[in-house]
C-alpha positions as MATLAB code, in Angstrom:
seq = 'MNSRLSLFLTLLISGVVIQIAVSSLGVNYYLTQLTMSAYYGLIVLGLAMLMGYAGQISLGHAAFFAMGGYISAYLTTLDLTPYAATFPYRIITALHLAVPSVDIYGKELLRISPIAAMPVAVAVTALTAAVIGIPVLRLKGHYLAMATLGFGTIIYRVLLGTAALGAADGLSDVPPFPLPFGLSVSGSTSLRVPNFYFAWILLCLGLLILLNLLESRSGRALKSIHDNEDGASACGVDAAKSKQSVFILSAVFAAIAGVMLTHFNAGIGPSEASVMKSVRYVALVAAGGMSGLFATSILALVLNFLSLRGVFGTYDDAVFGVILLVIMLFAPDGIPAKVKQLISSRKGKG';
ca = [
     126.937  115.733   90.854;
     123.454  114.550   91.119;
     120.267  116.470   92.461;
     120.366  114.446   95.845;
     123.662  115.355   96.674;
     123.246  119.030   95.411;
     120.079  119.309   97.664;
     122.033  117.803  100.846;
     125.142  119.977  100.108;
     122.995  123.211   99.740;
     121.334  122.485  103.056;
     124.466  121.634  104.907;
     126.393  124.794  103.301;
     123.556  127.011  104.461;
     123.801  125.539  107.991;
     127.500  126.742  107.686;
     126.542  130.177  106.382;
     123.944  130.581  109.070;
     126.222  129.685  111.990;
     128.986  132.184  110.726;
     126.621  134.970  110.102;
     124.931  134.520  113.564;
     128.392  134.283  115.496;
     129.779  137.246  113.532;
     126.616  139.336  114.422;
     127.184  138.351  118.254;
     123.807  136.786  118.473;
     124.944  133.307  119.441;
     121.867  132.608  121.450;
     120.039  132.284  118.216;
     121.679  128.996  117.588;
     119.692  127.544  120.563;
     116.455  128.334  118.750;
     117.989  127.116  115.196;
     118.979  123.783  116.966;
     115.570  123.144  118.178;
     113.994  123.970  114.839;
     116.474  121.381  113.196;
     115.023  118.664  115.277;
     111.767  119.764  114.907;
     112.446  119.864  111.136;
     113.339  116.284  111.344;
     109.866  115.453  112.340;
     108.302  117.419  109.485;
     110.642  115.656  106.997;
     109.576  112.237  108.005;
     105.929  113.293  107.943;
     106.410  114.797  104.398;
     107.334  111.496  103.089;
     104.482  109.961  104.794;
     101.827  112.684  103.367;
     103.600  113.423  100.067;
     104.238  109.988   98.872;
     102.256  107.343  100.746;
      99.187  109.770  100.996;
      98.585  109.156  104.579;
      97.652  112.280  106.774;
      98.549  111.636  110.396;
      97.589  114.012  113.149;
      99.415  111.833  115.729;
     102.890  112.326  114.909;
     103.333  114.651  117.902;
     102.717  111.408  120.074;
     105.808  109.575  118.604;
     107.934  112.386  119.009;
     106.781  112.670  122.730;
     107.120  108.731  123.168;
     110.838  108.998  121.989;
     111.362  111.902  124.299;
     109.900  110.241  127.200;
     111.045  106.795  127.114;
     114.679  108.281  126.935;
     113.982  110.719  129.680;
     112.562  108.046  131.927;
     115.181  105.562  131.502;
     118.264  108.138  132.010;
     116.468  109.784  135.082;
     115.460  106.291  136.732;
     117.788  105.175  139.954;
     118.625  101.589  139.336;
     120.145  101.328  142.986;
     116.797  100.028  144.323;
     116.730   97.309  142.054;
     120.172   95.973  142.607;
     119.098   92.434  143.652;
     117.153   91.912  140.299;
     118.388   89.861  137.325;
     117.735   93.105  134.808;
     119.974   95.109  136.921;
     122.679   92.554  136.683;
     122.340   92.249  133.014;
     122.380   96.067  132.633;
     125.676   96.451  134.858;
     127.046   93.505  133.070;
     126.906   95.192  129.538;
     127.840   98.452  131.043;
     124.621   99.909  129.972;
     124.373  102.256  133.425;
     126.594  105.236  134.324;
     126.889  106.478  137.737;
     125.452  109.858  138.985;
     124.317  111.842  141.925;
     121.534  113.728  142.799;
     121.073  117.259  144.294;
     121.702  116.026  147.606;
     124.886  114.140  146.725;
     123.435  110.917  146.758;
     125.026  108.109  144.451;
     123.000  106.777  141.644;
     123.254  104.523  138.791;
     121.283  105.430  135.825;
     121.019  103.850  132.427;
     123.061  105.456  129.737;
     121.510  107.845  127.328;
     123.337  105.794  124.697;
     121.612  102.696  125.711;
     118.492  104.340  126.162;
     118.077  105.917  122.632;
     117.571  102.647  120.700;
     115.271  101.554  123.272;
     113.101  104.528  122.808;
     113.353  104.381  118.872;
     112.555  100.629  119.098;
     109.466  100.865  121.095;
     108.218  103.903  118.921;
     108.599  101.950  115.773;
     106.959   98.951  117.215;
     104.168  101.175  118.332;
     103.773  102.527  114.868;
     103.747   99.140  113.375;
     100.977   97.918  115.718;
      99.123  101.254  114.988;
      99.481  101.054  111.514;
      97.926   97.760  110.842;
      94.410   98.682  111.441;
      94.721  102.576  111.041;
      96.221  102.690  107.533;
      93.261  100.624  106.027;
      91.747  103.739  106.438;
      91.675  106.692  103.942;
      90.955  110.449  104.036;
      89.274  111.951  107.129;
      88.900  108.734  108.599;
      92.610  108.255  108.988;
      93.066  111.742  110.242;
      90.747  110.954  112.887;
      92.237  107.755  114.013;
      95.628  109.043  114.287;
      94.074  112.002  116.114;
      92.778  109.779  118.549;
      95.900  107.896  118.996;
      97.575  111.218  119.680;
      95.184  112.235  121.777;
      95.375  109.023  124.362;
      99.056  109.391  124.375;
      98.865  113.010  125.498;
      96.239  112.048  128.118;
      98.352  109.260  129.523;
     101.522  111.368  129.868;
      99.426  114.276  131.338;
      97.915  111.783  134.004;
     100.787  109.450  134.808;
     102.768  110.457  137.976;
     105.608  108.502  137.002;
     106.183  110.431  134.063;
     105.761  113.853  136.200;
     102.118  114.318  134.939;
     101.511  117.911  133.818;
     105.268  118.890  134.807;
     106.795  116.365  132.807;
     110.607  115.127  133.321;
     113.406  117.124  134.008;
     116.965  116.814  135.040;
     117.451  114.720  132.068;
     121.463  114.230  131.438;
     123.110  115.344  128.165;
     123.322  112.772  125.429;
     127.188  112.041  125.296;
     128.968  112.628  121.921;
     132.730  111.930  120.374;
     135.262  114.187  121.336;
     134.043  115.147  124.658;
     130.975  116.847  123.361;
     127.234  116.397  124.342;
     123.853  117.138  123.307;
     122.837  119.733  125.979;
     121.559  123.269  126.565;
     125.167  124.327  127.774;
     126.060  127.858  126.369;
     129.737  126.891  125.750;
     128.351  124.050  123.559;
     125.976  125.936  121.254;
     127.987  126.045  118.066;
     128.616  122.015  118.230;
     124.998  121.347  119.163;
     123.802  123.549  116.257;
     125.967  121.550  113.766;
     125.152  118.233  115.365;
     121.291  118.871  114.790;
     121.703  120.606  111.349;
     124.027  117.526  110.265;
     121.274  115.249  111.440;
     118.611  117.135  109.406;
     120.877  116.900  106.337;
     121.370  113.527  106.790;
     117.720  112.794  107.157;
     116.980  114.472  104.050;
     119.663  112.610  102.261;
     118.450  109.154  103.373;
     114.657  110.241  102.086;
     115.919  111.452   98.858;
     117.812  108.298   98.094;
     114.884  106.162   99.281;
     112.744  107.833   96.719;
     115.281  106.783   93.985;
     115.299  103.093   95.031;
     112.817  100.401   94.176;
     110.743  100.929   97.326;
     110.616  104.793   96.654;
     109.734  104.054   92.862;
     106.704  102.023   94.465;
     105.594  104.797   96.756;
     105.481  107.207   93.741;
     103.480  104.881   91.852;
     101.099  104.704   94.956;
     101.089  108.474   95.056;
     100.022  108.651   91.447;
      97.658  106.008   91.235;
      97.169  103.480   94.005;
      94.881  101.345   92.156;
      96.999  101.159   89.238;
      99.873  100.485   91.520;
      98.327   97.494   93.102;
      97.291   96.133   89.580;
     101.202   96.203   88.778;
     102.201   94.317   91.797;
     102.791   96.915   94.403;
     101.845   95.880   97.989;
     100.513   99.379   98.706;
      99.789   98.370  102.272;
     103.228   97.169  103.110;
     104.620  100.211  101.599;
     102.440  102.270  103.438;
     103.306  100.961  106.806;
     106.886  100.956  106.076;
     106.793  104.923  105.630;
     104.400  105.181  108.592;
     107.276  103.273  110.577;
     110.129  105.166  109.288;
     108.407  108.554  109.854;
     107.787  107.555  113.231;
     111.569  106.549  113.526;
     112.386  110.168  112.643;
     109.963  111.680  115.017;
     111.403  109.548  118.056;
     114.853  110.360  117.107;
     114.088  113.964  117.205;
     112.335  113.523  120.369;
     115.216  111.891  122.048;
     117.735  114.587  120.782;
     115.584  117.365  121.823;
     114.624  116.065  125.157;
     118.524  115.627  126.313;
     118.949  119.091  124.511;
     116.295  120.857  126.848;
     117.011  118.389  129.805;
     113.520  117.724  130.130;
     110.147  117.316  128.218;
     106.321  117.948  129.012;
     103.211  116.733  127.984;
     102.454  119.366  125.671;
     105.022  118.073  123.062;
     102.285  115.392  122.517;
      99.334  117.877  122.023;
      97.115  117.750  119.139;
      97.970  121.350  118.205;
     101.790  120.334  117.707;
     100.629  117.475  115.542;
      98.630  120.175  113.291;
     101.728  122.321  113.247;
     103.738  119.599  111.518;
     100.822  118.899  109.025;
     100.710  122.772  108.282;
     104.564  122.603  107.882;
     104.129  120.114  105.484;
     101.348  121.528  103.454;
     103.325  124.814  103.203;
     106.290  122.966  101.517;
     104.190  121.166   99.071;
     103.735  117.435  100.560;
     106.283  115.839   98.363;
     109.056  118.715   98.217;
     111.332  117.359  101.032;
     113.793  120.293  100.368;
     111.479  123.155  100.543;
     109.645  121.446  103.427;
     112.728  121.573  105.624;
     113.530  124.984  104.876;
     109.987  126.174  105.647;
     109.908  124.038  108.852;
     113.388  125.696  109.898;
     112.151  129.029  109.206;
     108.442  129.138  110.749;
     109.557  127.123  113.790;
     112.468  129.533  114.224;
     110.216  132.370  114.324;
     107.701  130.498  116.666;
     110.615  129.709  119.146;
     111.884  133.164  118.948;
     108.250  134.173  120.336;
     107.422  136.002  117.008;
     103.917  135.071  116.892;
     103.373  135.740  120.496;
     100.204  133.958  122.238;
      98.649  133.395  118.728;
     101.478  130.975  118.013;
      99.058  127.859  117.638;
      96.339  130.122  115.851;
      99.244  131.164  113.360;
      99.788  127.620  112.256;
      96.148  126.805  111.894;
      95.632  129.959  109.695;
      98.728  128.603  107.420;
      97.352  125.351  107.203;
      94.000  126.868  106.490;
      95.332  129.301  103.669;
      97.436  126.702  102.143;
      94.591  124.437  101.630;
      92.602  127.277  100.102;
      94.848  128.890   97.717;
      97.775  126.769   97.528;
      97.108  123.269   97.773;
     100.450  122.225   96.060;
     102.465  124.142   98.596;
     104.046  127.700   98.813;
     106.900  126.859   96.038;
     104.473  125.466   93.707;
     102.340  128.586   93.860;
     105.238  130.939   93.650;
     106.299  129.140   90.385;
     102.668  129.126   88.938;
     102.639  132.901   89.555;
     106.053  133.489   88.130;
     104.921  131.378   84.966;
     101.851  133.183   84.356;
     103.546  136.537   84.601;
     105.994  135.518   82.203;
     103.047  134.196   79.753;
     101.501  137.673   80.048;
     104.774  139.371   79.410;
];
């Protein structure tokens, strides 16, 4: 069994063990936060690929998450009946991309199906990442961080001030995302277990995809860029193209997570695009060791779960800021690497 498959199975089996343990202890409500942690972990995985291998620091990934969630939420809550005479309406209905619904007053509505809205949300986010990436990825170091920070701030302010997107209240009453066998991505208490497994499997597949990518020709090019960008360029590697591809891929991961978590929570607010959310994701990647995808996913799950359970209280944002500061000062290669270093030093002394 190769290492990629073993890491995938380890993470998958860990999810099974966690679910059995939680159900056995009678604390199934933990599955809600664990499910959300898995979706947040998907964003962190994509960002780890960008930071650890393409060497690009992004402080705007919360914006990509929010874009995916908001676009899907807007499309699936928009009533199409006022546009019945338009050409787009006829196309949407002819392709069976809309589903009937009713509002709280019993009025019949027609809304775009979540299954149709998701690819639109992901595609728009990917296109935005491609456009943003052209000028932004030419920058390096703190210039790049500031540019992505500016992008994230713009998205946050647009969401906060747009009435059609709910402004400060965000969008609510987002319908469940339908799954096979009559299941759905939703916050229903009766679907806690299948929702947990769906989110966990999605995270595991994300890990497997990235691990396989690293073993491909494109992955080897990324590793060479990470080790020595000038040397890689001299050997014929198109560093700019590779960086932009990873930037788009990481944005797609964030958008998928945003779509799914929005349907799980039945809503989304502008706080999901805030700067502190992006700082949190960077802190989690740094804690995992940048290029350690498996370790990063585990730490992301643990720390996000503790955060969602309210363990850090009102100091939640401060905790992740401190984590980032401490990691940068004392364990720049990540917590796992620091632990190995300490173990090796003790063995050497012994």
